[in-house]
Backbone of each chain as nested JSON, in Angstrom:
{
  "chains": [
    {"id": "A", "residues": [
      {"number": 1, "name": "MET", "atoms": {"N": [-20.207, 110.437, -87.303], "CA": [-20.474, 111.839, -87.641], "C": [-19.228, 112.685, -87.392]}},
      {"number": 2, "name": "MET", "atoms": {"N": [-18.714, 112.572, -86.148], "CA": [-17.534, 113.36, -85.779], "C": [-16.329, 112.91, -86.599]}},
      {"number": 3, "name": "LEU", "atoms": {"N": [-16.237, 111.582, -86.805], "CA": [-15.116, 111.041, -87.591], "C": [-15.138, 111.614, -89.002]}},
      {"number": 4, "name": "ASN", "atoms": {"N": [-16.352, 111.713, -89.574], "CA": [-16.44, 112.237, -90.932], "C": [-15.962, 113.668, -90.993]}},
      {"number": 5, "name": "LEU", "atoms": {"N": [-16.382, 114.477, -90.009], "CA": [-15.958, 115.881, -89.991], "C": [-14.442, 115.989, -89.878]}},
      {"number": 6, "name": "VAL", "atoms": {"N": [-13.866, 115.188, -88.945], "CA": [-12.415, 115.232, -88.748], "C": [-11.698, 114.837, -90.031]}},
      {"number": 7, "name": "LEU", "atoms": {"N": [-12.193, 113.767, -90.682], "CA": [-11.524, 113.304, -91.902], "C": [-11.64, 114.312, -93.027]}},
      {"number": 8, "name": "ILE", "atoms": {"N": [-12.81, 114.972, -93.142], "CA": [-12.978, 115.969, -94.206], "C": [-12.029, 117.141, -93.978]}},
      {"number": 9, "name": "ALA", "atoms": {"N": [-11.912, 117.577, -92.707], "CA": [-10.985, 118.67, -92.409], "C": [-9.554, 118.263, -92.723]}},
      {"number": 10, "name": "MET", "atoms": {"N": [-9.202, 116.997, -92.41], "CA": [-7.836, 116.539, -92.689], "C": [-7.565, 116.509, -94.187]}},
      {"number": 11, "name": "ILE", "atoms": {"N": [-8.554, 116.06, -94.968], "CA": [-8.354, 116.013, -96.423], "C": [-8.182, 117.428, -96.964]}},
      {"number": 12, "name": "LEU", "atoms": {"N": [-8.964, 118.384, -96.411], "CA": [-8.815, 119.78, -96.838], "C": [-7.41, 120.284, -96.53]}},
      {"number": 13, "name": "ALA", "atoms": {"N": [-6.909, 119.966, -95.311], "CA": [-5.56, 120.405, -94.944], "C": [-4.526, 119.736, -95.833]}},
      {"number": 14, "name": "MET", "atoms": {"N": [-4.823, 118.532, -96.314], "CA": [-3.865, 117.805, -97.147], "C": [-3.82, 118.351, -98.56]}},
      {"number": 15, "name": "LEU", "atoms": {"N": [-4.937, 118.987, -98.991], "CA": [-4.965, 119.517, -100.354], "C": [-4.015, 120.705, -100.518]}},
      {"number": 16, "name": "ILE", "atoms": {"N": [-3.726, 121.416, -99.409], "CA": [-2.889, 122.61, -99.528], "C": [-1.464, 122.266, -99.984]}},
      {"number": 17, "name": "PRO", "atoms": {"N": [-0.747, 121.336, -99.304], "CA": [0.59, 120.98, -99.816], "C": [0.551, 120.331, -101.192]}},
      {"number": 18, "name": "MET", "atoms": {"N": [-0.557, 119.611, -101.507], "CA": [-0.687, 119.026, -102.842], "C": [-0.694, 120.125, -103.897]}},
      {"number": 19, "name": "TYR", "atoms": {"N": [-1.508, 121.162, -103.653], "CA": [-1.596, 122.273, -104.603], "C": [-0.257, 122.972, -104.731]}},
      {"number": 20, "name": "GLU", "atoms": {"N": [0.405, 123.151, -103.581], "CA": [1.71, 123.825, -103.57], "C": [2.718, 123.031, -104.396]}},
      {"number": 21, "name": "ALA", "atoms": {"N": [2.754, 121.701, -104.213], "CA": [3.709, 120.873, -104.947], "C": [3.401, 120.906, -106.438]}},
      {"number": 22, "name": "TRP", "atoms": {"N": [2.13, 121.101, -106.786], "CA": [1.755, 121.087, -108.192], "C": [2.139, 122.4, -108.878]}},
      {"number": 23, "name": "GLN", "atoms": {"N": [1.949, 123.55, -108.173], "CA": [2.119, 124.81, -108.886], "C": [3.504, 125.415, -108.73]}},
      {"number": 24, "name": "ASP", "atoms": {"N": [4.322, 124.908, -107.797], "CA": [5.634, 125.526, -107.596], "C": [6.713, 124.723, -108.321]}},
      {"number": 25, "name": "ASP", "atoms": {"N": [7.646, 125.438, -108.963], "CA": [8.679, 124.745, -109.736], "C": [9.963, 124.552, -108.948]}},
      {"number": 26, "name": "ASP", "atoms": {"N": [10.132, 125.307, -107.857], "CA": [11.345, 125.185, -107.064], "C": [11.376, 123.821, -106.373]}},
      {"number": 27, "name": "ILE", "atoms": {"N": [12.499, 123.106, -106.532], "CA": [12.546, 121.722, -106.048], "C": [12.445, 121.656, -104.529]}},
      {"number": 28, "name": "TRP", "atoms": {"N": [13.004, 122.673, -103.819], "CA": [12.982, 122.594, -102.345], "C": [11.599, 122.866, -101.799]}},
      {"number": 29, "name": "GLN", "atoms": {"N": [10.88, 123.779, -102.475], "CA": [9.492, 123.999, -102.05], "C": [8.666, 122.734, -102.262]}},
      {"number": 30, "name": "LYS", "atoms": {"N": [8.947, 122.039, -103.376], "CA": [8.24, 120.786, -103.644], "C": [8.55, 119.758, -102.558]}},
      {"number": 31, "name": "MET", "atoms": {"N": [9.844, 119.652, -102.185], "CA": [10.233, 118.698, -101.145], "C": [9.516, 118.995, -99.835]}},
      {"number": 32, "name": "LEU", "atoms": {"N": [9.453, 120.302, -99.514], "CA": [8.785, 120.714, -98.279], "C": [7.311, 120.309, -98.297]}},
      {"number": 33, "name": "ALA", "atoms": {"N": [6.666, 120.576, -99.448], "CA": [5.253, 120.224, -99.565], "C": [5.063, 118.714, -99.433]}},
      {"number": 34, "name": "PHE", "atoms": {"N": [5.972, 117.947, -100.041], "CA": [5.814, 116.492, -99.962], "C": [6.066, 115.976, -98.554]}},
      {"number": 35, "name": "ALA", "atoms": {"N": [7.002, 116.604, -97.829], "CA": [7.242, 116.182, -96.448], "C": [5.988, 116.396, -95.606]}},
      {"number": 36, "name": "SER", "atoms": {"N": [5.371, 117.566, -95.782], "CA": [4.15, 117.859, -95.031], "C": [3.03, 116.884, -95.42]}},
      {"number": 37, "name": "PHE", "atoms": {"N": [2.974, 116.585, -96.719], "CA": [1.954, 115.666, -97.231], "C": [2.116, 114.272, -96.609]}},
      {"number": 38, "name": "ALA", "atoms": {"N": [3.373, 113.812, -96.504], "CA": [3.618, 112.473, -95.951], "C": [3.195, 112.4, -94.49]}},
      {"number": 39, "name": "THR", "atoms": {"N": [3.552, 113.444, -93.714], "CA": [3.162, 113.433, -92.298], "C": [1.645, 113.416, -92.156]}},
      {"number": 40, "name": "LYS", "atoms": {"N": [0.978, 114.267, -92.944], "CA": [-0.477, 114.355, -92.832], "C": [-1.131, 113.023, -93.203]}},
      {"number": 41, "name": "THR", "atoms": {"N": [-0.616, 112.382, -94.251], "CA": [-1.209, 111.108, -94.649], "C": [-1.068, 110.061, -93.561]}},
      {"number": 42, "name": "SER", "atoms": {"N": [0.121, 109.999, -92.936], "CA": [0.292, 108.957, -91.925], "C": [-0.562, 109.239, -90.695]}},
      {"number": 43, "name": "ILE", "atoms": {"N": [-0.729, 110.53, -90.347], "CA": [-1.624, 110.832, -89.221], "C": [-3.06, 110.442, -89.562]}},
      {"number": 44, "name": "MET", "atoms": {"N": [-3.443, 110.668, -90.827], "CA": [-4.793, 110.266, -91.247], "C": [-4.964, 108.759, -91.132]}},
      {"number": 45, "name": "ILE", "atoms": {"N": [-3.933, 108.008, -91.543], "CA": [-4.014, 106.549, -91.421], "C": [-4.196, 106.159, -89.96]}},
      {"number": 46, "name": "LEU", "atoms": {"N": [-3.46, 106.821, -89.063], "CA": [-3.587, 106.515, -87.632], "C": [-5.0, 106.813, -87.129]}},
      {"number": 47, "name": "VAL", "atoms": {"N": [-5.542, 107.967, -87.541], "CA": [-6.895, 108.335, -87.095], "C": [-7.903, 107.288, -87.549]}},
      {"number": 48, "name": "VAL", "atoms": {"N": [-7.811, 106.897, -88.829], "CA": [-8.757, 105.899, -89.338], "C": [-8.6, 104.588, -88.582]}},
      {"number": 49, "name": "SER", "atoms": {"N": [-7.347, 104.207, -88.315], "CA": [-7.137, 102.928, -87.628], "C": [-7.703, 102.959, -86.213]}},
      {"number": 50, "name": "VAL", "atoms": {"N": [-7.554, 104.089, -85.51], "CA": [-8.064, 104.139, -84.139], "C": [-9.589, 104.149, -84.136]}},
      {"number": 51, "name": "PHE", "atoms": {"N": [-10.184, 104.884, -85.072], "CA": [-11.647, 104.938, -85.079], "C": [-12.26, 103.611, -85.501]}},
      {"number": 52, "name": "ARG", "atoms": {"N": [-11.561, 102.881, -86.373], "CA": [-12.062, 101.567, -86.767], "C": [-11.609, 100.474, -85.821]}},
      {"number": 53, "name": "ASP", "atoms": {"N": [-10.726, 100.835, -84.877], "CA": [-10.164, 99.888, -83.92], "C": [-9.446, 98.751, -84.651]}},
      {"number": 54, "name": "ASP", "atoms": {"N": [-8.631, 99.134, -85.63], "CA": [-7.926, 98.146, -86.45], "C": [-6.42, 98.326, -86.245]}},
      {"number": 55, "name": "TRP", "atoms": {"N": [-5.822, 97.4, -85.54], "CA": [-4.424, 97.477, -85.152], "C": [-3.498, 97.424, -86.369]}},
      {"number": 56, "name": "MET", "atoms": {"N": [-3.865, 96.639, -87.375], "CA": [-2.993, 96.446, -88.546], "C": [-2.77, 97.738, -89.316]}},
      {"number": 57, "name": "ILE", "atoms": {"N": [-3.862, 98.49, -89.565], "CA": [-3.722, 99.753, -90.303], "C": [-2.857, 100.715, -89.499]}},
      {"number": 58, "name": "GLY", "atoms": {"N": [-3.034, 100.704, -88.163], "CA": [-2.236, 101.584, -87.313], "C": [-0.761, 101.276, -87.406]}},
      {"number": 59, "name": "VAL", "atoms": {"N": [-0.42, 99.987, -87.476], "CA": [0.996, 99.621, -87.604], "C": [1.579, 100.183, -88.898]}},
      {"number": 60, "name": "VAL", "atoms": {"N": [0.793, 100.106, -89.974], "CA": [1.264, 100.674, -91.243], "C": [1.521, 102.173, -91.098]}},
      {"number": 61, "name": "GLY", "atoms": {"N": [0.595, 102.885, -90.435], "CA": [0.77, 104.325, -90.241], "C": [2.027, 104.638, -89.467]}},
      {"number": 62, "name": "VAL", "atoms": {"N": [2.282, 103.869, -88.4], "CA": [3.459, 104.159, -87.583], "C": [4.74, 103.837, -88.341]}},
      {"number": 63, "name": "ILE", "atoms": {"N": [4.702, 102.773, -89.16], "CA": [5.9, 102.47, -89.959], "C": [6.184, 103.602, -90.939]}},
      {"number": 64, "name": "ILE", "atoms": {"N": [5.122, 104.12, -91.567], "CA": [5.326, 105.242, -92.497], "C": [5.916, 106.431, -91.752]}},
      {"number": 65, "name": "LEU", "atoms": {"N": [5.388, 106.695, -90.537], "CA": [5.884, 107.838, -89.764], "C": [7.349, 107.661, -89.404]}},
      {"number": 66, "name": "SER", "atoms": {"N": [7.731, 106.427, -89.004], "CA": [9.064, 106.291, -88.431], "C": [10.142, 106.074, -89.477]}},
      {"number": 67, "name": "VAL", "atoms": {"N": [9.839, 105.44, -90.61], "CA": [10.894, 105.272, -91.605], "C": [10.64, 106.049, -92.889]}},
      {"number": 68, "name": "GLY", "atoms": {"N": [9.434, 106.577, -93.062], "CA": [9.133, 107.247, -94.32], "C": [9.927, 108.517, -94.523]}},
      {"number": 69, "name": "ASN", "atoms": {"N": [10.155, 109.252, -93.42], "CA": [10.887, 110.51, -93.552], "C": [12.346, 110.297, -93.89]}},
      {"number": 70, "name": "ALA", "atoms": {"N": [12.874, 109.111, -93.558], "CA": [14.271, 108.826, -93.884], "C": [14.484, 108.887, -95.39]}},
      {"number": 71, "name": "GLY", "atoms": {"N": [13.513, 108.385, -96.154], "CA": [13.615, 108.441, -97.608], "C": [13.684, 109.868, -98.11]}},
      {"number": 72, "name": "LEU", "atoms": {"N": [12.884, 110.744, -97.486], "CA": [12.908, 112.148, -97.899], "C": [14.266, 112.785, -97.614]}},
      {"number": 73, "name": "MET", "atoms": {"N": [14.868, 112.403, -96.473], "CA": [16.191, 112.964, -96.15], "C": [17.219, 112.504, -97.163]}},
      {"number": 74, "name": "LEU", "atoms": {"N": [17.209, 111.214, -97.494], "CA": [18.157, 110.716, -98.494], "C": [17.943, 111.416, -99.831]}},
      {"number": 75, "name": "LEU", "atoms": {"N": [16.672, 111.603, -100.194], "CA": [16.36, 112.267, -101.459], "C": [16.891, 113.696, -101.472]}},
      {"number": 76, "name": "ALA", "atoms": {"N": [16.765, 114.388, -100.317], "CA": [17.269, 115.765, -100.246], "C": [18.773, 115.786, -100.485]}},
      {"number": 77, "name": "HIS", "atoms": {"N": [19.498, 114.826, -99.878], "CA": [20.943, 114.795, -100.08], "C": [21.301, 114.483, -101.525]}},
      {"number": 78, "name": "VAL", "atoms": {"N": [20.552, 113.555, -102.142], "CA": [20.829, 113.225, -103.551], "C": [20.605, 114.443, -104.435]}},
      {"number": 79, "name": "ILE", "atoms": {"N": [19.514, 115.183, -104.175], "CA": [19.229, 116.368, -104.995], "C": [20.322, 117.413, -104.825]}},
      {"number": 80, "name": "LYS", "atoms": {"N": [20.813, 117.546, -103.567], "CA": [21.884, 118.521, -103.324], "C": [23.132, 118.133, -104.114]}},
      {"number": 81, "name": "ARG", "atoms": {"N": [23.499, 116.851, -104.074], "CA": [24.668, 116.381, -104.824], "C": [24.494, 116.61, -106.314]}},
      {"number": 82, "name": "MET", "atoms": {"N": [23.291, 116.332, -106.824], "CA": [23.043, 116.512, -108.259], "C": [23.204, 117.972, -108.656]}},
      {"number": 83, "name": "ASN", "atoms": {"N": [22.79, 118.887, -107.757], "CA": [22.921, 120.303, -108.08], "C": [24.369, 120.758, -108.057]}},
      {"number": 84, "name": "GLU", "atoms": {"N": [25.184, 120.096, -107.224], "CA": [26.589, 120.504, -107.128], "C": [27.363, 120.106, -108.367]}},
      {"number": 85, "name": "VAL", "atoms": {"N": [27.058, 118.92, -108.904], "CA": [27.832, 118.405, -110.051], "C": [27.552, 119.232, -111.298]}}
    ]},
    {"id": "B", "residues": [
      {"number": 1, "name": "MET", "atoms": {"N": [-16.557, 112.741, -70.718], "CA": [-15.59, 113.802, -70.391], "C": [-14.283, 113.606, -71.152]}},
      {"number": 2, "name": "ILE", "atoms": {"N": [-13.759, 112.349, -71.08], "CA": [-12.513, 112.039, -71.792], "C": [-12.725, 112.213, -73.294]}},
      {"number": 3, "name": "ASP", "atoms": {"N": [-13.909, 111.802, -73.758], "CA": [-14.253, 111.951, -75.169], "C": [-14.182, 113.411, -75.582]}},
      {"number": 4, "name": "PHE", "atoms": {"N": [-14.727, 114.274, -74.734], "CA": [-14.729, 115.702, -75.0], "C": [-13.3, 116.228, -75.109]}},
      {"number": 5, "name": "PHE", "atoms": {"N": [-12.442, 115.811, -74.167], "CA": [-11.04, 116.266, -74.203], "C": [-10.338, 115.781, -75.464]}},
      {"number": 6, "name": "SER", "atoms": {"N": [-10.651, 114.542, -75.845], "CA": [-9.974, 114.023, -77.038], "C": [-10.407, 114.808, -78.275]}},
      {"number": 7, "name": "TYR", "atoms": {"N": [-11.694, 115.167, -78.357], "CA": [-12.108, 115.966, -79.514], "C": [-11.491, 117.345, -79.474]}},
      {"number": 8, "name": "ILE", "atoms": {"N": [-11.315, 117.902, -78.258], "CA": [-10.639, 119.209, -78.171], "C": [-9.219, 119.1, -78.693]}},
      {"number": 9, "name": "CYS", "atoms": {"N": [-8.501, 118.029, -78.29], "CA": [-7.125, 117.842, -78.763], "C": [-7.086, 117.703, -80.278]}},
      {"number": 10, "name": "ILE", "atoms": {"N": [-8.011, 116.918, -80.824], "CA": [-7.991, 116.689, -82.273], "C": [-8.295, 117.979, -83.023]}},
      {"number": 11, "name": "SER", "atoms": {"N": [-9.28, 118.763, -82.524], "CA": [-9.591, 119.986, -83.265], "C": [-8.478, 121.015, -83.112]}},
      {"number": 12, "name": "LEU", "atoms": {"N": [-7.809, 121.024, -81.942], "CA": [-6.642, 121.907, -81.787], "C": [-5.556, 121.528, -82.795]}},
      {"number": 13, "name": "GLY", "atoms": {"N": [-5.358, 120.207, -82.954], "CA": [-4.362, 119.745, -83.914], "C": [-4.716, 120.144, -85.33]}},
      {"number": 14, "name": "LEU", "atoms": {"N": [-6.005, 120.045, -85.665], "CA": [-6.419, 120.446, -87.017], "C": [-6.197, 121.937, -87.228]}},
      {"number": 15, "name": "PHE", "atoms": {"N": [-6.491, 122.73, -86.189], "CA": [-6.253, 124.173, -86.284], "C": [-4.778, 124.454, -86.535]}},
      {"number": 16, "name": "PHE", "atoms": {"N": [-3.907, 123.746, -85.783], "CA": [-2.467, 123.926, -85.981], "C": [-2.055, 123.522, -87.385]}},
      {"number": 17, "name": "TRP", "atoms": {"N": [-2.634, 122.441, -87.911], "CA": [-2.312, 121.996, -89.275], "C": [-2.589, 123.097, -90.279]}},
      {"number": 18, "name": "PHE", "atoms": {"N": [-3.811, 123.669, -90.185], "CA": [-4.153, 124.708, -91.163], "C": [-3.249, 125.916, -90.99]}},
      {"number": 19, "name": "TRP", "atoms": {"N": [-2.971, 126.257, -89.736], "CA": [-2.145, 127.425, -89.441], "C": [-0.744, 127.24, -90.027]}},
      {"number": 20, "name": "GLY", "atoms": {"N": [-0.19, 126.029, -89.875], "CA": [1.167, 125.801, -90.356], "C": [1.231, 125.602, -91.855]}},
      {"number": 21, "name": "THR", "atoms": {"N": [0.129, 125.157, -92.469], "CA": [0.188, 124.823, -93.891], "C": [-0.153, 125.997, -94.787]}},
      {"number": 22, "name": "PHE", "atoms": {"N": [-0.954, 126.94, -94.294], "CA": [-1.332, 128.052, -95.166], "C": [-0.155, 128.907, -95.623]}},
      {"number": 23, "name": "PRO", "atoms": {"N": [0.908, 129.131, -94.805], "CA": [2.06, 129.891, -95.321], "C": [2.74, 129.24, -96.514]}},
      {"number": 24, "name": "LEU", "atoms": {"N": [2.509, 127.943, -96.747], "CA": [3.1, 127.285, -97.92], "C": [2.664, 127.953, -99.211]}},
      {"number": 25, "name": "LEU", "atoms": {"N": [1.446, 128.485, -99.222], "CA": [0.915, 129.046, -100.46], "C": [1.485, 130.416, -100.768]}},
      {"number": 26, "name": "GLY", "atoms": {"N": [2.059, 131.086, -99.77], "CA": [2.515, 132.453, -99.977], "C": [3.811, 132.512, -100.763]}},
      {"number": 27, "name": "LYS", "atoms": {"N": [4.298, 133.74, -100.949], "CA": [5.52, 133.951, -101.71], "C": [6.716, 134.161, -100.785]}},
      {"number": 28, "name": "ARG", "atoms": {"N": [6.649, 133.694, -99.544], "CA": [7.738, 133.942, -98.616], "C": [8.914, 133.024, -98.915]}},
      {"number": 29, "name": "SER", "atoms": {"N": [10.016, 133.199, -98.136], "CA": [11.209, 132.408, -98.386], "C": [11.001, 130.975, -97.918]}},
      {"number": 30, "name": "LEU", "atoms": {"N": [11.882, 130.103, -98.384], "CA": [11.761, 128.686, -98.039], "C": [11.927, 128.461, -96.546]}},
      {"number": 31, "name": "LEU", "atoms": {"N": [12.865, 129.212, -95.939], "CA": [13.125, 128.97, -94.518], "C": [11.946, 129.387, -93.655]}},
      {"number": 32, "name": "PHE", "atoms": {"N": [11.254, 130.448, -94.079], "CA": [10.044, 130.864, -93.35], "C": [8.99, 129.754, -93.386]}},
      {"number": 33, "name": "LYS", "atoms": {"N": [8.788, 129.194, -94.589], "CA": [7.806, 128.114, -94.717], "C": [8.23, 126.895, -93.912]}},
      {"number": 34, "name": "LEU", "atoms": {"N": [9.532, 126.601, -93.977], "CA": [10.045, 125.432, -93.25], "C": [9.812, 125.584, -91.761]}},
      {"number": 35, "name": "HIS", "atoms": {"N": [10.043, 126.803, -91.259], "CA": [9.85, 127.034, -89.83], "C": [8.391, 126.853, -89.441]}},
      {"number": 36, "name": "SER", "atoms": {"N": [7.502, 127.492, -90.194], "CA": [6.09, 127.39, -89.82], "C": [5.609, 125.947, -89.918]}},
      {"number": 37, "name": "LEU", "atoms": {"N": [6.087, 125.239, -90.956], "CA": [5.668, 123.845, -91.1], "C": [6.187, 122.991, -89.956]}},
      {"number": 38, "name": "SER", "atoms": {"N": [7.488, 123.131, -89.67], "CA": [8.059, 122.193, -88.702], "C": [7.545, 122.474, -87.302]}},
      {"number": 39, "name": "VAL", "atoms": {"N": [7.186, 123.716, -86.986], "CA": [6.65, 123.968, -85.654], "C": [5.17, 123.582, -85.581]}},
      {"number": 40, "name": "ALA", "atoms": {"N": [4.356, 124.233, -86.425], "CA": [2.914, 124.064, -86.263], "C": [2.449, 122.676, -86.701]}},
      {"number": 41, "name": "ASP", "atoms": {"N": [3.084, 122.141, -87.755], "CA": [2.661, 120.827, -88.234], "C": [2.972, 119.74, -87.215]}},
      {"number": 42, "name": "THR", "atoms": {"N": [4.173, 119.798, -86.633], "CA": [4.536, 118.779, -85.644], "C": [3.658, 118.886, -84.414]}},
      {"number": 43, "name": "LEU", "atoms": {"N": [3.447, 120.121, -83.946], "CA": [2.598, 120.284, -82.765], "C": [1.181, 119.792, -83.04]}},
      {"number": 44, "name": "GLY", "atoms": {"N": [0.656, 120.126, -84.236], "CA": [-0.69, 119.692, -84.572], "C": [-0.806, 118.18, -84.634]}},
      {"number": 45, "name": "SER", "atoms": {"N": [0.197, 117.539, -85.28], "CA": [0.139, 116.087, -85.39], "C": [0.234, 115.44, -84.012]}},
      {"number": 46, "name": "MET", "atoms": {"N": [1.111, 116.0, -83.157], "CA": [1.237, 115.425, -81.817], "C": [-0.062, 115.597, -81.038]}},
      {"number": 47, "name": "SER", "atoms": {"N": [-0.699, 116.738, -81.197], "CA": [-1.955, 116.958, -80.484], "C": [-3.045, 116.001, -80.969]}},
      {"number": 48, "name": "ILE", "atoms": {"N": [-3.074, 115.74, -82.293], "CA": [-4.059, 114.786, -82.816], "C": [-3.796, 113.399, -82.235]}},
      {"number": 49, "name": "ILE", "atoms": {"N": [-2.51, 113.007, -82.174], "CA": [-2.207, 111.673, -81.654], "C": [-2.551, 111.585, -80.172]}},
      {"number": 50, "name": "ILE", "atoms": {"N": [-2.335, 112.685, -79.418], "CA": [-2.71, 112.649, -77.997], "C": [-4.225, 112.519, -77.853]}},
      {"number": 51, "name": "GLY", "atoms": {"N": [-4.965, 113.189, -78.763], "CA": [-6.415, 113.024, -78.759], "C": [-6.827, 111.583, -78.992]}},
      {"number": 52, "name": "LEU", "atoms": {"N": [-6.148, 110.924, -79.949], "CA": [-6.447, 109.511, -80.219], "C": [-6.091, 108.646, -79.024]}},
      {"number": 53, "name": "LEU", "atoms": {"N": [-4.978, 109.019, -78.361], "CA": [-4.515, 108.247, -77.197], "C": [-5.535, 108.325, -76.067]}},
      {"number": 54, "name": "LEU", "atoms": {"N": [-6.143, 109.523, -75.893], "CA": [-7.184, 109.66, -74.87], "C": [-8.394, 108.814, -75.234]}},
      {"number": 55, "name": "LYS", "atoms": {"N": [-8.65, 108.716, -76.534], "CA": [-9.855, 108.002, -76.972], "C": [-9.688, 106.49, -76.776]}},
      {"number": 56, "name": "ILE", "atoms": {"N": [-8.554, 105.949, -77.231], "CA": [-8.337, 104.509, -77.097], "C": [-7.024, 104.269, -76.369]}},
      {"number": 57, "name": "PRO", "atoms": {"N": [-7.036, 104.19, -75.043], "CA": [-5.773, 104.041, -74.29], "C": [-5.135, 102.67, -74.489]}},
      {"number": 58, "name": "SER", "atoms": {"N": [-5.882, 101.702, -75.007], "CA": [-5.316, 100.357, -75.108], "C": [-4.254, 100.263, -76.19]}},
      {"number": 59, "name": "ARG", "atoms": {"N": [-4.217, 101.259, -77.089], "CA": [-3.243, 101.23, -78.169], "C": [-2.007, 102.064, -77.841]}},
      {"number": 60, "name": "TRP", "atoms": {"N": [-1.688, 102.262, -76.549], "CA": [-0.667, 103.251, -76.259], "C": [0.734, 102.927, -76.773]}},
      {"number": 61, "name": "PRO", "atoms": {"N": [1.191, 101.665, -76.848], "CA": [2.564, 101.481, -77.353], "C": [2.727, 102.008, -78.772]}},
      {"number": 62, "name": "LEU", "atoms": {"N": [1.721, 101.715, -79.602], "CA": [1.752, 102.181, -80.99], "C": [1.744, 103.7, -81.075]}},
      {"number": 63, "name": "LEU", "atoms": {"N": [0.833, 104.317, -80.304], "CA": [0.676, 105.769, -80.421], "C": [1.86, 106.513, -79.815]}},
      {"number": 64, "name": "ILE", "atoms": {"N": [2.454, 105.95, -78.729], "CA": [3.64, 106.607, -78.165], "C": [4.797, 106.519, -79.145]}},
      {"number": 65, "name": "LEU", "atoms": {"N": [4.918, 105.374, -79.841], "CA": [5.962, 105.244, -80.86], "C": [5.755, 106.293, -81.95]}},
      {"number": 66, "name": "ALA", "atoms": {"N": [4.486, 106.487, -82.346], "CA": [4.199, 107.505, -83.357], "C": [4.585, 108.887, -82.851]}},
      {"number": 67, "name": "LEU", "atoms": {"N": [4.269, 109.18, -81.578], "CA": [4.615, 110.49, -81.004], "C": [6.116, 110.726, -81.036]}},
      {"number": 68, "name": "ILE", "atoms": {"N": [6.883, 109.695, -80.574], "CA": [8.338, 109.86, -80.502], "C": [8.926, 110.036, -81.897]}},
      {"number": 69, "name": "SER", "atoms": {"N": [8.451, 109.205, -82.841], "CA": [9.047, 109.311, -84.172], "C": [8.68, 110.643, -84.82]}},
      {"number": 70, "name": "LEU", "atoms": {"N": [7.487, 111.152, -84.524], "CA": [7.124, 112.488, -85.023], "C": [8.071, 113.537, -84.476]}},
      {"number": 71, "name": "ALA", "atoms": {"N": [8.278, 113.506, -83.151], "CA": [9.094, 114.542, -82.514], "C": [10.517, 114.499, -83.038]}},
      {"number": 72, "name": "ILE", "atoms": {"N": [11.056, 113.304, -83.226], "CA": [12.447, 113.216, -83.678], "C": [12.562, 113.5, -85.165]}},
      {"number": 73, "name": "TRP", "atoms": {"N": [11.768, 112.791, -85.966], "CA": [11.966, 112.877, -87.413], "C": [11.667, 114.247, -87.965]}},
      {"number": 74, "name": "ASN", "atoms": {"N": [10.598, 114.884, -87.475], "CA": [10.255, 116.156, -88.098], "C": [11.299, 117.218, -87.814]}},
      {"number": 75, "name": "THR", "atoms": {"N": [11.898, 117.192, -86.617], "CA": [12.957, 118.179, -86.367], "C": [14.183, 117.867, -87.215]}},
      {"number": 76, "name": "VAL", "atoms": {"N": [14.556, 116.579, -87.286], "CA": [15.738, 116.212, -88.073], "C": [15.517, 116.543, -89.543]}},
      {"number": 77, "name": "LEU", "atoms": {"N": [14.321, 116.238, -90.034], "CA": [14.031, 116.525, -91.441], "C": [14.065, 118.031, -91.703]}},
      {"number": 78, "name": "GLY", "atoms": {"N": [13.584, 118.809, -90.738], "CA": [13.649, 120.263, -90.886], "C": [15.079, 120.738, -91.03]}},
      {"number": 79, "name": "TYR", "atoms": {"N": [15.972, 120.227, -90.153], "CA": [17.384, 120.624, -90.233], "C": [17.982, 120.202, -91.559]}},
      {"number": 80, "name": "VAL", "atoms": {"N": [17.706, 118.954, -91.982], "CA": [18.326, 118.451, -93.215], "C": [17.857, 119.255, -94.42]}},
      {"number": 81, "name": "LEU", "atoms": {"N": [16.564, 119.567, -94.477], "CA": [16.065, 120.344, -95.616], "C": [16.67, 121.735, -95.621]}},
      {"number": 82, "name": "ALA", "atoms": {"N": [16.786, 122.35, -94.431], "CA": [17.369, 123.692, -94.37], "C": [18.828, 123.646, -94.805]}},
      {"number": 83, "name": "TYR", "atoms": {"N": [19.561, 122.63, -94.35], "CA": [20.977, 122.508, -94.687], "C": [21.159, 122.273, -96.179]}},
      {"number": 84, "name": "CYS", "atoms": {"N": [20.352, 121.372, -96.754], "CA": [20.529, 121.032, -98.165], "C": [20.122, 122.183, -99.068]}},
      {"number": 85, "name": "SER", "atoms": {"N": [19.127, 122.956, -98.65], "CA": [18.647, 123.987, -99.565], "C": [19.462, 125.263, -99.455]}},
      {"number": 86, "name": "SER", "atoms": {"N": [20.238, 125.423, -98.381], "CA": [20.882, 126.724, -98.171], "C": [22.164, 126.862, -98.975]}},
      {"number": 87, "name": "SER", "atoms": {"N": [22.681, 125.76, -99.573], "CA": [23.985, 125.873, -100.225], "C": [23.89, 126.603, -101.556]}},
      {"number": 88, "name": "GLU", "atoms": {"N": [22.773, 126.464, -102.254], "CA": [22.726, 127.112, -103.566], "C": [21.761, 128.297, -103.525]}},
      {"number": 89, "name": "GLY", "atoms": {"N": [22.355, 129.477, -103.868], "CA": [21.542, 130.684, -103.914], "C": [21.06, 131.102, -102.545]}},
      {"number": 90, "name": "ASN", "atoms": {"N": [20.512, 132.295, -102.459], "CA": [19.916, 132.674, -101.181], "C": [18.442, 132.952, -101.392]}},
      {"number": 91, "name": "TYR", "atoms": {"N": [17.693, 132.711, -100.326], "CA": [16.247, 132.752, -100.447], "C": [15.646, 133.965, -99.754]}},
      {"number": 92, "name": "GLU", "atoms": {"N": [16.437, 135.021, -99.629], "CA": [15.864, 136.179, -98.95], "C": [14.944, 136.915, -99.904]}},
      {"number": 93, "name": "ARG", "atoms": {"N": [13.698, 136.952, -99.533], "CA": [12.742, 137.631, -100.382], "C": [11.755, 138.404, -99.526]}}
    ]}
  ]
}
């Protein structure tokens, strides 16, 4: 019961950056929304893994948390370079 | 009792999530949104993970790793996004 409420609230919070990324054309605002979206998704994966007591799903969540943001940083630098040229 | 504290932590984290994410929808500058996101979102996520840690202490190596990577990556990502976006145009609005 409590898990369902927590998950529904998390999905609602996740819809906000999704909507922002969809309606905004500025690339940096989109990047910001996607960064927030990635963090929220990995926290959701962790919550589900702890409530289900499933170690494997939790490992996936932590891997996304620890290396997933690196991709976003590289992407930001690539976009900056593309804008300069 | 511990269960109660963990739910308090999780709901506090959810409150922080909504608080930090709602400014994304506004017409404010990018740096304002970045600040609210990087502060409130990181704090909320850390609070949710601490709630989970109280609930299942046997998973602490995994959850502490998640906490540390959250604290480091989100601040670094905030700096990198601010640095990359500030070179072209100004966002004062």
